[in-house]
Every structure is written in structure tokens, then in C-alpha cells.
C-alpha positions in Angstrom: -11.1 1.0 -0.7 -14.0 1.6 -2.8 -15.5 -1.2 -4.5 -15.4 -0.1 -8.1 -11.3 0.1 -7.0 -11.5 -3.5 -6.1 -12.4 -4.1 -9.5 -11.3 -2.2 -12.2 -7.8 -3.6 -10.0 -9.3 -7.2 -10.5 -10.2 -6.7 -14.3 -6.7 -6.2 -15.1 -4.9 -8.5 -12.8 -3.2 -11.7 -14.5 -4.4 -15.1 -15.3 -1.7 -16.3 -12.4 -2.8 -13.8 -10.1 -7.0 -15.0 -10.3 -5.6 -19.0 -10.6 -3.1 -18.5 -7.2 -6.3 -16.3 -5.9 -3.7 -14.9 -3.0 -5.7 -13.2 -0.4 -5.7 -12.5 3.2 -8.2 -15.1 5.6 -9.3 -12.3 8.5 -6.8 -14.4 10.4 -3.7 -14.3 8.1 -4.4 -10.3 8.7 -5.5 -10.4 12.8 -2.3 -12.5 13.3 -0.3 -10.2 11.3 -1.7 -7.2 13.2 -1.1 -8.6 16.4 2.4 -8.8 15.8 2.9 -6.2 13.4 0.8 -3.3 14.1 -2.5 -2.3 12.4 -3.0 -2.5 8.7 -4.5 0.8 7.5 -7.9 0.3 7.1 -8.2 1.7 3.2 -6.0 -0.9 2.6 -7.4 -4.1 4.1 -10.1 -4.7 1.4 -7.0 -4.9 -1.0 -5.4 -7.4 0.5 -8.7 -9.6 1.7 -10.5 -9.4 -2.2 -8.0 -8.1 -4.7 -4.0 -9.9 -2.6 -2.3 -9.4 -5.5 -2.5 -7.3 -8.7 0.0 -4.9 -10.4 -1.2 -1.0 -10.2 0.1 0.7 -13.8 4.2 -0.3 -12.9 3.6 -1.1 -9.8 3.2 -3.9 -6.7 1.3 -3.6 -4.2 2.7 -5.4 -1.5 1.1 -8.7 0.0 1.5 -9.5 3.7 4.4 -11.2 3.3 5.7 -8.4 1.7 4.5 -6.7 4.3 6.5 -7.8 7.1 9.8 -6.8 5.2 8.3 -3.5 4.4 7.3 -2.2 8.4 10.8 -4.1 9.0 12.4 -1.7 6.0 10.4 0.8 6.8 11.3 1.7 10.6 14.3 3.3 8.8 11.9 6.1 7.8 10.2 6.5 11.2 12.6 7.6 13.4 12.1 11.0 15.6 14.8 12.6 13.0 12.7 11.5 10.2 12.8 14.5 7.7 9.4 13.0 5.9 5.7 11.7 6.9 6.5 8.2 6.6 6.0 8.5 10.6 2.8 9.2 10.2 2.0 6.8 7.6 1.2 2.3 7.0 3.8 1.8 5.0 2.0 -0.4 1.7 4.5 -0.3 -0.8 8.3 1.1 -1.9 8.0 2.6 -5.5 10.3 1.5 -8.4 13.1 3.8 -6.9 12.9 2.5 -4.2 11.2 5.2 -1.9 8.4 4.1 0.6 5.0 4.8 0.2 2.0 5.4 3.1 -1.3 5.7 3.7 -1.1 8.6 6.2 -3.5 8.0 9.6 -4.3 11.2 10.1 -6.4 12.0 6.6 -6.2 8.9 4.8 -4.0 10.4 1.9 -0.9 9.0 0.0 2.5 10.3 0.8 6.5 9.3 -0.7 9.3 10.1 1.4 11.3 10.7 -1.6 15.3 12.4 -1.7 14.6 13.7 -5.0 11.4 14.7 -5.6 10.6 16.0 -1.5 10.1 13.6 1.4 6.3 14.1 3.0 5.1 14.6 -0.6 1.8 14.2 -1.4 1.7 11.6 -4.3 -2.8 11.3 -3.6 -6.0 12.3 -2.0 -6.6 9.0 -1.0 -5.9 4.8 -2.1 -9.0 4.6 -4.6 -7.8 8.3 -6.8 -3.9 6.5 -6.6 -5.3 3.4 -8.0 -7.0 4.9 -10.4 -4.3 7.7 -11.4 -1.7 5.0 -11.5 -3.9 2.6 -14.1 -4.2 6.4 -15.9 -8.1 6.0 -15.6 -8.5 9.1 -13.9 
């Protein structure tokens, strides 16, 4: 995630989030990765520098929510899964309960949506996705 995107998120974070400063430490990220696997490198700056923010109408996962997302997302990663989540790091669930992930192959943002399409590309990058959700593009 670019510094400009992090700054944009910080501008919009709530006073509550600023006060709590829910940032992940390097040690917390390392422990998480030992237990659950690698966090996509595009997402690590969000965890370290922002920690918690409303992005448009969406909330991106912090480490506690990522644990739940990984468990919940296992159902989308099987060999019979028709979508893209098997190739992605799931970092949040949209308002309809669909998994949204960053592709390990091309760093694009995908959603597996039963209605609009499994493996639908939402954005070319996490930075673009954030700015689109915030109506900044």
C-alpha cells in the first residue's frame, strides 16, 4: 500500500480509531504468519500504519478479524472452488458476505460473488480499491 493511500485512510479515520491506535506490531504479524501463513505484502502496511479504518462502507480486517476470515475462507479455497479465493489473501468480506482478496499472482483485488460472478476483478491494486471505495478516483 502506498504512503498516499495510508495518508488518505488516516485523514478519514475516526477519533475513536486514532485514540485506540489499533496498529499491528512486527511481532504480532510474525506470530500471525507462523500460525496462519503469509500476509500479502500489499496488506502489511495497512496493518502497521492504519490498523483500523472505515473504507467507504467497508471495514478491512485487523489481525483478530483476519484469523476469522482465514478460517471462514477455507471453504472458498478447495480444489472444487469455482472462484479466485484459492489464489488470494482474503482481507475482508463485503457487505453481502462475499470474500474479497488480493491475488498472490497479480496483486489485483477479486471477489467471489455468487450473483455477479466468481472471481470478479474489482480493482487492479489495493491502492486503487481503497481510493475507489472512498470515491477519490
